[in-house]
N, C-alpha and C positions, 0 to 999 in steps of 0.2 A: 523505629518507634522511639519517641522521646522518653527519657528516664524520669522517674518520679523522684522529686527532691522535696524533702520536708523544709518548709519555710514558716516563719512566723509573720502574720499579717495583722496590722493594727486595725481596730474597729473603724477608724476613719477610712482606711483603704478599702475595707469591705463595703462600706456605705457608698464610696465612690464607684466601685465596680458594679454595684447592684443597680445603678442608675443607667439603664441601657438607653442609648439614643433613640429618639422617636422613630427615625427611619428604620432602624434595626427591628424595633418592636412591630412596625407595620409589616415588614418582610416576614417576620415569624408568624404573624396572624394570617397572612395570605397563604403561606405554606401549610399552616395547620388546617386551613379550610379546603385544601385540595381534595377533590372527589376521588373515590377509589378508581374510577376510570382513568385518571391521570397516571396511575402507576402500573398500567398494563405493560408498558415498555418504555425504554428511554426516549423513544420517538414521541409517545403520547405525553410523557412528563415534560419533555422540552417544549412541546406545544403549549402546555399549561404555563410554563415559565415565560414564553414569548408573549402570551396573551396578557399576563398579569404584571410583567416587569418590562419597561421600555428601554431604559438606558443600559449600556454594557456594564456599568458599575453595579447597578442593582441586580442584574442577572448574575454577575459573578458572585455577588454577596449571597444571593439566594441559593446558588449552587453550592457555595461553601457551607452555608448554614445547613442545608439539607444533607449533603454528603457527610460532613463532620458529625452531625447529630444523629444520622440514621444508620450509618455503617459502623459496625463493631469491629475492633481489631481482632484478627485471627491469631491468637497467641500460639496455638498449637503449630502453626506454620510460619512463625515469625522469622525463622532463619532459612526459609526455603524460597527466597527470592530467586526467580529464574528469568533470565533475559529472553529465553526461548518461548515464553508464554504468548499464546495467540491473543492479541488485544481484544478482538471481537468476542471471543469466548469468555475472557476475563471480565469484560464489561457486563455481559449477560449474567454471569454467575454472581458478580458483586451486586448488581441491581436486584437480582432475584432473592439471594440469600441474606443480603445486607451484612455481609461478613467478608473481610479481606485483609491482606497485608498492604503495604504501601503501593504496590503496583496496581492493585484493584482500586484503591482510593483514587490514584492519579488517572488511570485510564477511564474510569467512570466520570470523574470530574471533567476530563478533557472531552469526552464524548458529548456530554450535556452542553458544554461550551460550544463545541463545533456545530451541534444541531441548532443552537440558538443564535449563531452568527458571531460569537465572541472569539477572537483569535487567541488560542492558547495552545501550548505544546507540552507533552510529557518529557520530562528531563530525568536522566539517570545519573547518579553520582554517589557520593558518600557524605557523611555528616560529621560534625564535631560538637560535643557537648561538654561543658565544664573543662575545656581545654584538652579533652581526650578525643582523638579521631577514631571513629567507628571502624570495625573490621568487617563490615558487611555492606552491601549495596543498599541504596535507597532510591525512591522515585518521588518526584514532586511535579509542580506545574510552574511554567512561566507564561504569563499572559500580558497582553498589551491593551491599554485603554487610553484613547486620546494621545496616541504616539508615545505614551510612557510605559515602561516595562516594569513588571513586578514579579516577585517570587511568591508562590502560594503553596502551602503544605497542608492539605486537608487531613493527612494522617496524624500529624502532630497536633493539629487543631481539634482532633476528636477526643483525645485523652491520653492516658499513659498506662504502662504495665507496672503492676506492683505485686510482688510475690507470686508471679506466674499468672496473674489475672488482669484482664483489661478493666481499667477504671475510666468510665466516661467522664471527661472534664473538658467541656467545650471551651475553646479559647480563640479569640480573634487575633492573637499575637502573630499568627502565621498566615494572615490574609493580606495580600497586596503589600508585601514588604519591599521597600526600595532595594535595588540590587546591591548597593554598597553595604547594607545591613544584612541582607540575606546571605551574602558570601561568607560572613563570619561563622555561619553554622552549616552551610550547604555548598559543597564543592562539586560542580558538574564534571563528568568525565571530559566532555567537550567544552573548552573554555569559551566558545561562542555563546553558550547558554548562561554565562555569568551576566551578560547584558551590561557590560561595563566598558567604558572607553579604554581603561587601562586594567586588563584582567589580572587577577591574582595568579601568582605562580603556585605550584604545590608547596614550595618553601614558605611563601607568604601564609598559606592556609595552615600548614602544620605548626608554624611558630607564631601565628597571630600577628604577622606584620601587615601593614597597610600597603596596598599597591601604590606605587609612586609614578607620577607623571614623567619622571626622569628616566623611566625604564625603556622608553621607546616611543614609536609613533602611535597615534590613536588607532584603536581597533574599531572599525566601522561595523559593529555587530548587527545593526538593523539591516543594512544592505546584505550582509553575509547570510542572515537568517532568511531574508526574502529570496535570495538566490538558492539557498540550500533546500528550501521546501519545494522548489520547482524540480529538483533532481529526482531521478528514479531511485528506488530503495538501495540498489547495489552501489550506486555512485555516492549516495549519502553515507553509507557505511564506510566506503573507501576514504571519503573526506574526513570523517570522524576518526578513523584509525590513523590516518596520517597525522592529524593534530595531536592525538593521544601519544603516539610514538615520538613526535617532536617534543612533547612535554616531558619525555623521559619517565617512563612508568616506574613507580616507586613501591606500590603496595600490591597485595594480592587481589584486592578489589579491582584495581585498575587492570591488573593482568588478566583477571577473569573476564572483564568486559572486553578487553582487547582480543582475547581468544574467541569470545562470542562473536565479535564483529568479523574477525578473520574467517570463522566458520560460516557465518551468514553470507559473507561475500562469496565463498567457495560454493555454498549451497545454491545461491542465486545464479552463479555462473553455470553450475551443472544444470539447474532448472532451465536456464536460457538455452543451453546446448540441447537439452531434451526437447524443448519447444521448437528449436530450429530443426532438429531431426524429425519431429512430427510433421512440420511443414514440408520437409523434403519428401517424406513418405506420402503425405497427402497429395503433393504435386505429382509424384510418380503414379499413385493410384488413379488420380483424376485423368492423367495423360493416358493411362491404360484404358480407362473407361471410354474416353473419346476415340481411341484407336479401335476398340472393340465395336463401338457404335458405327464407326466408319466402315469397318470390315463387314459387319452384318448388313449394312445398307448397300455396300458394294456387291455383296453376294446376291442380294435381292435384285439389284440392278442387272447383274450378269444373267440371272435367271430370266429376267424380262428381255434382255438383249438376245439371248438364245432363242426366244420365241419371236424374234424379229419385231419386238415392241407390240405384241398382240396379247390380249385385245387392245385396241387402240386407246391412246391417251393423248390429251392435249399436249402441244409442244412444250408449254410452260411446265407441265408436270414431269416430262422427261428431263428437261433441263434441271429442274429442282432435285430430281433423284441423284444426279451425279454431283451437283453443286453442294448438296447437303453432305455427301461423303467428304468432299474437299474441305468444307468448313470444319468438320470434326477433326480432320487431320491437321489443319492449321492450328487449332486450339491445342491438340496433342503436342505439336512441335513447340509451341510457345511455352507449354508447361514443362516439357522435358529439359529445356535449357536452364530451368531454375533448379534442377536437381543436381546438388553437389554431393556425390556419393561419399558416405561416411564410413562404409565398410564394404567388404568384398562382395557380399550378396547384393547390396544395393547397386554396386557398380556393374555387376553382371546383368542384373535385371534391366538397368538403364541402357546398357549397350545393346541388349537383345531387343528392347522396345524401339530404340532408335533405328535398328536395322529393319524391323518390321514396318515401321512408319515409312522409311525411305522406299521400300519395295512396293508397298501399297500405294504410295504417292505416285510412283511411276505408272502403275496400272491405272490409277484414277486420271492422271494427266492424259494418258493415251485415249481413255474413253471420253474425256472432255473434248478432245480434238475430234473424235468420231461424232459425238453429239452435235458439235458445232457444224460439222460438214453435213450431217443428217438433216438438221433443221434448216440449213441454207439450200438444201436440194428440193426441187419441186416434188410434191408428194408422189406423183406417178412414177418417179425414178428412184425413190428411196430404197426400195427392196433390193436393188442391185448392190447397194453399199454393203449389205450383210455378206454377200458372196465374196466380196473383196476383203472383208475384215472379220472373218470368222474367229470367234474367241475360244 
């Protein structure tokens, strides 16, 4: 949350600030006329935005106006930023209660942009005001319009905290700020989100130095962002963590975020392992089901065989009985090879099922041969085959 600073403003400056551009005034009037039905959900509100604002720039400004003017800062929880927050739950809570800390502002802003087709991303980092680097994390937005990148901070644009209370004081100062200006007060954990050809180092940020073109090669951040957003979550976190550690972590905020990323990567790994285990168990269970179906059908077939295929059935029906057993066994074999035992119990169950499948397959193959001979024998001589092949 930005700090409240007492300043003296001339009457001339007040008069200048009071003259809001016509475009901004129109956006405000349209937002003020939004029906109650538009606020049932972020989906319905984004639909209202898409209907009434056509350009990405106007949509971005409308979202900024509404979020900054409608959401109050949650002073009671201002130091409770948590990287573990579920974005979907945070968005719903912020939209419903109109109250949040920076994460809620940023996630809601980003959700509305995403639903209206504007490319924006939530960025985590820390800030600096009046030359002092903050000791807690912060969240804001990076958005791109017409291939140009900008920083947006709807939290700071909403107002400030004074004597433990939120004072609403809307400001456009933090809307679509060029990266080279935004970096003076907002340092992302991941340097990619600086959106600069020559990113600031931590030393640059701490001591207010400008990034120099002499520091190295151009960082193609646009391509990096494009590739980054295509990656699965676990890989994204791995990439961010590598860049953070390469940057040499200096403060507790960085360390906390790095710890969060490391834990997220481990949680995702364990979740993937769990999902893999579920697939293994599912394959084993499905293979068991197909084996059981084959066994039940084969028992039914043997009962019919013992009655010398009486009462009579069409040849195709007899063939189908044994072929269906064989089909289930083929599926069971195909599934069982996908089972990679991850513990002793699964290994024992797998070995037992493989043994049962092999035994039943031998019996089925024997009966397939019998049925083949039976169907190729003239009907008047078929009964003799049972005396030779009693089961």
